[in-house]
C-alpha positions as CSV (number, residue, x, y, z in Angstrom):
1,M,-138.5,40.4,42.7
2,L,-140.4,39.1,45.7
3,T,-141.5,35.5,45.4
4,P,-143.8,34.6,48.4
5,Q,-143.4,30.8,48.3
6,S,-141.5,30.5,51.5
7,K,-142.9,30.3,55.0
8,V,-139.9,32.3,56.2
9,A,-141.0,35.2,54.1
10,R,-144.2,35.7,56.1
11,E,-144.6,37.1,59.6
12,N,-147.9,37.9,61.1
13,G,-149.5,37.9,57.7
14,N,-147.0,40.5,56.3
15,E,-144.4,40.0,53.6
16,C,-140.8,39.9,55.0
17,W,-138.5,41.1,52.3
18,L,-135.4,41.2,54.7
19,S,-134.1,38.2,56.6
20,I,-131.3,38.8,59.1
21,V,-129.6,35.5,59.9
22,G,-127.2,35.0,62.8
23,I,-124.4,32.5,62.0
24,G,-121.8,31.1,64.4
25,E,-118.4,29.5,63.9
26,D,-120.1,26.2,63.2
27,G,-121.2,27.7,59.9
28,W,-124.0,26.4,57.7
29,E,-124.5,23.2,59.7
30,G,-125.4,25.3,62.8
31,L,-128.2,27.1,61.1
32,S,-131.9,26.1,61.6
33,A,-134.0,24.9,58.8
34,A,-135.8,28.2,58.6
35,A,-132.5,30.1,58.5
36,K,-131.2,27.9,55.7
37,Q,-134.4,28.4,53.8
38,A,-134.2,32.2,54.1
39,V,-130.6,32.2,52.8
40,E,-131.4,29.8,49.9
41,T,-134.5,31.7,48.7
42,S,-132.9,35.2,48.9
43,E,-132.0,37.1,45.7
44,I,-129.2,39.0,47.3
45,L,-127.0,37.8,50.2
46,Y,-125.0,40.3,52.2
47,G,-122.3,39.4,54.7
48,G,-118.7,39.5,55.8
49,T,-116.2,37.5,53.7
50,R,-115.8,35.0,56.5
51,H,-119.6,34.6,56.9
52,L,-120.2,34.2,53.1
53,A,-117.5,31.5,53.0
54,H,-119.7,29.3,55.2
55,I,-122.6,29.3,52.7
56,P,-122.9,26.7,49.9
57,I,-123.0,28.0,46.4
58,G,-126.6,28.9,45.4
59,K,-128.6,31.3,43.2
60,S,-128.2,34.3,45.4
61,R,-126.1,37.2,44.3
62,R,-123.4,37.5,47.0
63,L,-122.1,40.9,48.2
64,A,-119.4,41.3,50.8
65,W,-119.7,44.3,53.2
66,P,-117.7,47.3,52.0
67,S,-115.7,49.4,54.4
68,P,-117.4,51.4,55.8
69,M,-120.7,49.5,55.7
70,I,-122.9,52.5,55.5
71,S,-123.3,52.6,51.7
72,A,-124.5,48.9,51.6
73,L,-126.9,49.5,54.5
74,N,-128.4,52.5,52.7
75,E,-128.7,50.4,49.5
76,I,-130.6,47.7,51.4
77,L,-133.0,50.2,53.0
78,T,-133.6,52.3,49.9
79,L,-133.0,50.4,46.6
80,H,-134.1,47.0,47.8
81,R,-136.8,47.8,50.4
82,G,-139.9,45.9,49.6
83,K,-138.7,45.0,46.1
84,T,-136.0,42.4,46.5
85,R,-135.7,39.4,48.8
86,V,-132.5,40.2,50.8
87,S,-130.7,38.1,53.4
88,V,-128.0,39.5,55.7
89,L,-125.5,37.3,57.6
90,A,-124.4,38.5,61.0
91,S,-122.3,37.1,63.9
92,G,-124.4,35.3,66.6
93,D,-127.3,37.4,67.7
94,P,-127.7,40.2,65.1
95,M,-129.7,42.3,67.7
96,L,-126.9,42.3,70.3
97,F,-124.5,45.1,69.1
98,G,-125.1,43.7,65.6
99,V,-126.1,44.9,62.2
100,G,-129.7,43.9,62.9
101,V,-130.1,46.9,65.2
102,T,-129.1,49.4,62.5
103,L,-131.2,47.7,59.8
104,T,-134.4,47.3,61.7
105,R,-134.5,50.7,63.4
106,E,-136.5,52.4,60.7
107,L,-138.5,49.4,59.4
108,N,-141.9,48.1,60.3
109,P,-141.8,44.8,62.2
110,G,-143.6,43.0,59.4
111,E,-140.8,43.8,56.9
112,F,-138.1,41.7,58.4
113,C,-137.4,38.4,60.1
114,V,-134.5,38.0,62.6
115,M,-133.1,34.5,63.2
116,P,-130.5,34.7,65.9
117,Q,-127.8,32.2,66.9
118,V,-126.3,31.9,70.4
119,S,-124.4,35.1,71.0
120,A,-120.7,35.2,72.0
121,F,-121.9,36.9,75.2
122,S,-124.1,33.9,76.1
123,L,-121.3,31.4,75.1
124,A,-118.7,33.2,77.2
125,C,-121.0,33.2,80.3
126,A,-121.8,29.5,79.7
127,R,-118.1,28.6,79.5
128,L,-117.4,30.4,82.8
129,G,-120.6,29.5,84.6
130,W,-121.5,33.2,85.0
131,S,-125.1,34.5,85.2
132,V,-126.0,36.3,82.0
133,S,-128.3,38.7,83.9
134,E,-125.5,39.6,86.4
135,T,-122.8,40.2,83.8
136,I,-122.2,43.4,81.8
137,L,-121.7,43.3,78.1
138,I,-119.6,46.0,76.4
139,S,-118.6,46.4,72.8
140,L,-115.3,47.9,71.9
141,V,-116.0,47.6,68.1
142,N,-115.5,51.2,66.9
143,R,-116.1,52.4,70.5
144,P,-113.6,54.1,72.9
145,I,-112.0,52.0,75.6
146,E,-112.6,54.7,78.2
147,Q,-116.2,53.6,78.5
148,L,-114.8,50.8,80.7
149,F,-114.3,53.3,83.5
150,R,-118.0,53.3,84.3
151,Y,-118.0,49.6,85.1
152,L,-114.8,49.1,87.0
153,H,-115.5,48.0,90.6
154,R,-114.7,45.1,92.8
155,G,-116.5,41.9,91.9
156,Q,-117.9,43.2,88.6
157,R,-118.0,40.7,85.8
158,L,-117.6,42.0,82.2
159,V,-117.8,40.4,78.7
160,I,-116.2,42.5,76.0
161,Y,-116.6,42.2,72.3
162,S,-113.2,42.9,70.8
163,E,-112.4,45.1,67.8
164,D,-109.4,43.0,66.7
165,G,-106.7,40.7,67.9
166,M,-104.9,43.4,69.9
167,T,-107.9,44.4,71.9
168,P,-107.2,42.0,74.8
169,A,-103.7,43.4,75.2
170,K,-105.0,47.0,75.2
171,V,-107.7,46.1,77.7
172,A,-105.2,44.4,80.0
173,Q,-102.9,47.5,79.9
174,F,-105.9,49.7,80.6
175,L,-106.8,47.7,83.6
176,V,-103.2,47.8,84.9
177,D,-102.9,51.6,84.3
178,N,-106.1,52.1,86.3
179,G,-105.5,50.0,89.4
180,Y,-107.2,46.7,88.2
181,G,-104.1,44.8,87.2
182,S,-105.1,41.8,89.4
183,S,-108.3,41.2,87.4
184,Q,-108.6,37.8,85.8
185,L,-109.0,37.7,82.1
186,A,-110.3,34.9,79.9
187,V,-110.1,35.4,76.2
188,F,-112.1,33.1,73.9
189,E,-111.0,32.8,70.3
190,Y,-113.4,31.6,67.6
191,M,-116.1,30.4,70.1
192,G,-118.4,27.7,68.9
193,G,-116.1,26.4,66.1
194,S,-113.5,23.7,65.7
195,A,-110.7,26.3,66.2
196,E,-112.1,27.6,69.6
197,K,-109.3,28.4,72.1
198,R,-109.2,29.9,75.6
199,L,-106.4,32.0,77.1
200,D,-106.3,32.9,80.8
201,A,-104.1,35.3,82.8
202,T,-104.4,38.3,85.1
203,A,-104.3,41.7,83.4
204,K,-100.7,42.4,84.7
205,E,-99.5,39.1,83.3
206,W,-101.2,39.4,79.9
207,P,-98.7,39.3,77.0
208,A,-98.5,42.3,74.7
209,K,-99.2,40.2,71.6
210,P,-102.2,39.6,69.4
211,C,-104.9,37.0,69.8
212,G,-107.1,35.7,67.1
213,D,-109.0,38.4,65.3
214,L,-112.4,37.0,66.4
215,N,-112.3,37.0,70.2
216,S,-114.3,38.0,73.2
217,I,-112.8,39.0,76.6
218,A,-114.3,38.0,80.0
219,I,-113.1,40.0,83.0
220,A,-113.6,39.3,86.7
221,C,-112.7,42.7,88.2
222,T,-110.3,42.9,91.1
223,A,-109.1,46.3,92.4
224,D,-105.6,46.8,93.7
225,I,-105.2,47.9,97.3
226,G,-106.2,51.5,97.9
227,I,-108.1,51.9,94.6
228,K,-111.6,53.4,95.1
229,S,-114.5,52.7,92.8
230,F,-116.8,55.4,91.5
231,S,-120.5,55.0,92.3
232,V,-123.1,55.7,89.6
233,V,-125.2,57.4,92.2
234,P,-124.8,61.2,91.7
235,G,-122.6,63.1,94.1
236,L,-119.0,62.1,93.2
237,S,-116.3,63.8,95.2
238,E,-114.9,67.0,93.7
239,D,-111.4,65.4,93.4
240,C,-112.8,63.1,90.7
241,F,-112.8,66.0,88.3
242,E,-110.2,68.2,86.7
243,T,-111.4,71.7,87.5
244,D,-110.5,75.4,87.7
245,G,-113.0,75.8,90.5
246,Q,-116.1,76.1,88.2
247,L,-117.7,72.9,89.6
248,T,-121.1,72.2,91.2
249,K,-120.3,70.9,94.7
250,R,-121.2,67.3,95.3
251,E,-124.1,67.9,97.7
252,V,-125.7,70.4,95.4
253,R,-124.9,68.2,92.4
254,A,-126.7,65.2,94.0
255,V,-129.8,67.4,94.6
256,T,-129.6,68.8,91.1
257,L,-129.5,65.4,89.4
258,A,-132.4,64.2,91.5
259,R,-134.5,67.1,90.2
260,L,-133.3,66.6,86.6
261,A,-134.4,63.0,87.1
262,P,-132.6,61.2,84.3
263,L,-134.4,58.2,82.7
264,P,-133.0,55.6,80.3
265,G,-132.6,57.0,76.8
266,E,-133.1,60.6,77.8
267,R,-131.0,63.6,76.6
268,L,-129.7,66.5,78.7
269,W,-128.4,69.9,77.7
270,D,-125.9,71.2,80.2
271,V,-125.6,75.0,79.5
272,G,-122.6,76.7,81.0
273,A,-121.1,73.3,81.8
274,G,-118.0,74.5,83.6
275,S,-116.1,71.2,84.4
276,G,-118.9,69.1,83.0
277,S,-119.9,67.4,86.3
278,I,-123.7,67.6,85.8
279,G,-123.7,66.1,82.3
280,I,-121.1,63.5,83.3
281,E,-123.2,62.3,86.2
282,W,-126.4,62.4,84.1
283,M,-124.7,60.0,81.6
284,R,-123.3,57.7,84.4
285,S,-126.9,57.1,85.6
286,H,-127.6,54.8,82.6
287,P,-125.6,53.8,79.5
288,S,-128.4,55.0,77.2
289,C,-128.5,58.6,78.6
290,S,-126.8,61.2,76.5
291,C,-125.8,64.8,77.0
292,V,-124.6,67.9,75.1
293,A,-122.4,70.2,77.3
294,F,-122.3,73.8,76.1
295,E,-119.3,75.8,77.4
296,E,-117.9,79.1,76.2
297,R,-114.4,78.9,77.4
298,E,-112.0,76.7,75.5
299,E,-109.9,75.7,78.5
300,R,-113.0,74.5,80.3
301,A,-114.3,72.7,77.3
302,A,-110.9,70.9,77.2
303,R,-111.3,69.9,80.9
304,I,-114.8,68.5,80.2
305,S,-113.2,66.3,77.5
306,I,-110.7,65.0,80.1
307,N,-113.3,64.4,82.7
308,K,-115.8,62.6,80.5
309,K,-113.1,60.0,79.5
310,R,-111.8,59.4,83.0
311,L,-115.3,58.9,84.4
312,G,-116.4,56.5,81.7
313,V,-118.7,58.6,79.4
314,P,-116.6,59.4,76.4
315,G,-119.8,59.8,74.3
316,L,-120.7,63.1,76.0
317,E,-120.7,65.8,73.3
318,V,-118.9,69.0,74.1
319,V,-119.8,72.2,72.2
320,C,-117.5,75.2,72.7
321,G,-119.0,78.6,71.8
322,S,-121.2,81.4,73.0
323,F,-124.8,80.7,73.8
324,P,-127.7,80.9,73.1
325,E,-126.1,81.1,69.5
326,T,-124.8,77.5,69.8
327,L,-128.1,76.0,70.9
328,H,-129.2,75.1,67.4
329,G,-128.9,72.0,65.2
330,F,-129.0,69.4,68.0
331,K,-131.6,66.8,69.0
332,L,-134.1,68.3,71.4
333,P,-133.5,67.6,75.1
334,N,-135.7,65.9,77.7
335,A,-134.0,68.1,80.3
336,I,-131.9,71.3,80.5
337,F,-129.6,72.4,83.3
338,I,-128.5,76.1,83.3
339,G,-125.5,76.4,85.6
340,G,-124.5,79.9,84.5
341,G,-125.4,82.9,82.3
342,L,-129.1,82.9,83.0
343,G,-129.3,86.7,82.9
344,R,-127.9,86.7,79.3
345,E,-130.3,88.1,76.8
346,G,-132.4,85.4,75.2
347,L,-130.8,82.4,77.0
348,F,-133.8,81.3,79.0
349,R,-136.2,81.8,76.1
350,A,-133.9,79.8,73.7
351,C,-133.7,76.9,76.2
352,W,-137.4,76.9,76.9
353,D,-138.3,76.8,73.2
354,K,-136.0,73.9,72.6
355,L,-137.1,71.8,75.6
356,I,-139.6,69.1,74.7
357,T,-143.1,69.2,76.1
358,G,-143.0,67.5,79.5
359,G,-139.3,68.2,79.9
360,R,-137.6,69.5,83.0
361,L,-135.6,72.7,83.3
362,V,-133.3,73.2,86.4
363,V,-131.5,76.4,87.2
364,N,-129.0,76.9,90.0
365,A,-128.6,80.6,90.9
366,V,-125.8,81.9,93.0
367,T,-125.6,85.7,92.5
368,I,-128.1,88.2,93.6
369,E,-128.8,89.2,90.0
370,S,-129.4,85.6,88.9
371,E,-131.7,85.1,91.9
372,A,-133.8,88.1,90.9
373,T,-134.1,86.7,87.3
374,V,-135.2,83.3,88.7
375,A,-137.8,85.0,90.9
376,N,-139.3,86.8,88.0
377,L,-139.3,83.6,85.8
378,H,-140.9,81.7,88.7
379,K,-143.8,84.2,88.7
380,Q,-144.4,83.7,85.0
381,Y,-143.8,80.0,84.6
382,G,-144.4,78.5,88.1
383,G,-142.4,75.5,89.3
384,D,-140.5,75.0,92.5
385,L,-138.1,77.3,94.3
386,V,-135.7,75.7,96.7
387,R,-132.9,77.2,98.8
388,I,-129.9,74.8,99.3
389,L,-127.7,75.5,102.2
390,V,-124.7,73.3,102.8
391,A,-122.1,73.5,105.6
392,R,-119.0,71.3,106.0
393,A,-117.1,70.6,109.1
394,E,-113.5,71.9,108.9
395,P,-110.7,72.3,111.5
396,V,-110.7,75.4,113.5
397,G,-107.5,75.3,115.6
398,G,-107.7,72.0,117.4
399,T,-111.5,71.6,117.0
400,L,-114.1,71.5,114.3
401,G,-116.4,74.2,113.0
402,W,-118.9,74.6,110.3
403,R,-117.9,76.3,107.1
404,H,-120.9,77.3,104.9
405,L,-120.7,77.0,101.1
406,M,-122.4,79.7,99.0
407,P,-126.2,79.2,99.2
408,I,-127.9,78.1,96.0
409,T,-131.4,79.1,94.8
410,Q,-132.7,76.3,92.7
411,W,-135.6,76.7,90.3
412,V,-137.2,73.6,88.8
413,V,-140.0,73.8,86.3
414,N,-141.7,71.3,83.9
415,K,-142.8,72.5,80.5
């Protein structure tokens, strides 16, 4: 049971039953006095087998993480919460793509103490002389490699947490396949310990063999000649998407995203998603933005799945089925875009009821019937009505003339 004799156990006058201790490759000797005390006074010590091996034998009951870890995490947060002094070992900084994020999400700040070590991210930047604030950190631990697409552009510096020893070879091949084969890679194995090793080569020269299981990858991105980068500013060219023609044109898309106004951490519902362009560009605006794309036609839903990967947002959720029936059981959205089917019975009401207070709803109407529906809704709910007219210059014989796209009536309303 809790024994409040340790300074480490107290934070802001509250009892800390959980200590989350970052440990590096220098092991026990690299820990601060406070971190050592937290480990030594714990009743139960959780950690990976490699981490536990660094800790001298003590009185704590040692438990190695199971695979998957979820059962142990649930045990910590339910069975031991406030009853048992628990210490958890994690690599480097536990709050940087670490177990500390998961454990502390539902706890009060007074219940836990986090004692970080220098992260592999900081160590890699220090080894290379890169500014931490100007370098992007990406984790490929249990995450899809396609997320790299969002960050590939000339001069970008990336540090990647690898899943295993084959991750560097997979990343190198990914870069080659997507026009970044000249990018310089530096792979750091077992950083901060006596076995630390550094490997350097371009992506196209990287050997297809494993590195040490514990490694981090640093990339200085260099695009091959003729390779274009994709901006995170809304309005990507139509040829960036696989489509059957059901695609919001880039000029209209840019205006639509401006009115949807994505903010970090917000969630969009893209109803009648077509090729998925609105939801994809919403998620490209910030890594913490999320989206559920609702699409009735299976072939279009399949195209969304292709587009989301090639444009670096593999986490976009695609739901195939009729709506409004499918609009249930999901986390409520901060914004909703209705790109089609507005006249369907109950669709607007279902969307409006699900939208959080203060959320934004944007509708793009193309047909006369949908414009009439928008006009009636505008009378009832207010908001802004905007007419979007776009013309593109195209060849007419030996000269240029204006070809008008279909006009869009856009309705924007805040709940």
